[in-house]
C-alpha positions as CSV (number, residue, x, y, z in Angstrom):
1,M,10.7,17.6,-7.4
2,N,11.0,14.7,-5.0
3,T,13.1,12.6,-7.4
4,F,15.4,15.5,-8.0
5,L,15.9,16.1,-4.3
6,I,16.7,12.4,-3.7
7,I,19.3,12.4,-6.5
8,V,20.9,15.6,-5.1
9,H,20.8,14.1,-1.6
10,V,22.6,10.9,-2.7
11,V,25.2,12.8,-4.7
12,V,25.9,15.2,-1.8
13,S,26.2,12.2,0.6
14,A,28.8,10.6,-1.6
15,V,30.7,13.9,-2.0
16,L,30.6,14.4,1.8
17,I,32.0,11.0,2.5
18,L,34.8,11.4,-0.1
19,V,35.8,14.9,1.1
20,I,35.9,13.8,4.8
21,L,38.0,10.8,3.9
22,L,40.4,13.0,1.9
23,Q,41.2,15.3,4.8
24,A,44.3,14.8,6.8
25,G,43.9,14.0,10.4
26,K,44.9,16.8,12.8
27,G,45.8,14.5,15.7
28,G,44.6,14.6,19.2
29,G,40.9,14.9,18.3
30,L,38.7,15.3,21.4
31,G,41.5,14.1,23.6
32,G,42.9,17.6,23.7
33,A,39.8,18.9,25.3
34,F,40.1,16.6,28.2
35,G,43.9,16.7,28.6
36,G,44.2,20.3,29.7
37,S,45.4,21.6,26.3
38,S,46.0,25.3,26.0
39,Q,44.1,25.4,22.7
40,A,40.4,26.2,22.2
41,V,37.8,23.5,23.1
42,F,38.4,21.5,19.9
43,G,41.8,23.0,19.0
44,G,42.8,26.1,17.1
45,R,43.3,25.5,13.5
46,G,43.7,28.9,11.9
47,A,42.2,29.5,8.4
48,Q,40.0,26.8,6.9
49,T,41.4,24.8,4.0
50,F,39.7,24.2,0.7
51,L,38.5,20.7,1.7
52,G,37.2,22.2,4.9
53,K,35.1,24.7,3.0
54,V,33.8,22.0,0.6
55,T,32.9,19.9,3.6
56,S,31.0,22.7,5.2
57,A,29.1,23.5,2.0
58,A,28.3,19.8,1.4
59,A,27.1,19.4,5.0
60,A,24.8,22.5,4.6
61,V,23.3,21.1,1.3
62,F,22.9,17.7,2.9
63,M,21.0,19.2,5.8
64,L,18.8,21.3,3.5
65,T,17.9,18.3,1.3
66,S,17.2,16.2,4.4
67,L,14.8,18.8,5.8
68,S,13.2,19.2,2.4
69,L,12.7,15.5,1.8
70,S,11.2,15.1,5.3
71,Y,8.8,18.0,4.7
72,L,7.7,16.7,1.3
73,S,7.1,13.2,2.7
74,T,4.8,14.5,5.4
75,R,2.7,16.5,2.8
76,S,2.0,13.4,0.7
77,G,-0.4,12.0,3.3
78,S,-0.6,8.6,4.9
79,V,-1.6,5.4,3.2
80,V,-3.5,4.4,6.3
81,K,-6.0,7.2,5.7
82,E,-6.7,6.1,2.2
83,A,-9.9,4.1,1.4
84,P,-9.3,0.3,1.0
85,A,-9.3,-1.0,-2.5
86,P,-12.6,-2.5,-3.6
87,I,-12.8,-6.3,-3.5
88,G,-13.2,-7.8,-6.9
89,A,-15.3,-10.8,-7.8
90,P,-14.1,-14.1,-6.3
91,A,-12.1,-16.4,-8.6
92,P,-14.2,-18.9,-10.6
93,V,-14.2,-22.4,-9.2
94,G,-14.1,-25.3,-11.6
95,P,-11.7,-27.3,-13.7
96,P,-8.8,-25.5,-15.3
97,P,-9.2,-24.3,-18.9
98,P,-7.9,-26.8,-21.5
99,G,-4.2,-26.4,-22.3
100,S,-3.3,-24.8,-18.9
101,R,-0.6,-26.4,-16.9
102,V,-1.6,-27.4,-13.4
103,L,1.3,-28.1,-11.1
104,E,-0.6,-30.0,-8.4
105,T,-4.2,-31.1,-8.2
106,L,-5.8,-31.9,-4.9
107,P,-8.0,-35.0,-4.4
108,P,-11.7,-34.4,-4.0
109,P,-12.9,-33.9,-0.4
110,G,-13.4,-37.1,1.6
111,T,-10.7,-39.0,-0.2
112,P,-8.4,-40.8,2.3
113,A,-4.8,-39.6,2.4
114,P,-2.2,-41.8,0.9
115,A,-0.3,-44.1,3.3
116,Q,2.9,-42.8,4.7
117,T,6.0,-44.6,3.4
118,S,9.4,-44.7,5.0
119,P,12.4,-43.6,3.0
120,A,14.3,-46.3,1.1
121,Q,17.3,-47.8,2.8
122,A,20.7,-46.9,1.3
123,A,22.5,-49.6,-0.6
124,P,25.5,-51.2,1.1
125,A,28.7,-49.3,0.4
126,Q,31.0,-50.6,-2.3
127,P,34.6,-51.3,-1.3
128,G,36.8,-48.2,-1.5
129,Q,33.9,-45.8,-1.3
130,P,33.1,-43.7,1.9
131,V,30.1,-44.6,3.9
132,Q,27.4,-41.9,4.3
133,A,25.4,-41.5,7.4
134,P,21.6,-41.9,6.9
135,P,19.6,-38.6,7.0
136,K,18.1,-37.6,10.3
137,W,14.4,-37.1,10.1
């Protein structure tokens, strides 16, 4: 049910966007309400066109699916109220099994860290080649 409503909601959203973009502009917009126009608050338009009726129907379906999806999401419960997953046994400690690839091994505890080395100096530029600035560390 939830998946069906989501699919309908997305399709109606796309239809609503397309139908609104297909409609011709009437001009004036809300400016007529503030300019002392003799028309009604948002302008008299007469009978509603086919695209206007499709827009109204799509908007109504969009609102109904929005309300239905929000109601269904509140009924599913909260993940905060669920019990935590049981903690499994700790991972075994020891050497890796034979044949496994270990990317990096750590030295045993108490081993001194390797000495820090500075980056190698760049070779002098050859004639005719651009000189590159050394990296900033």
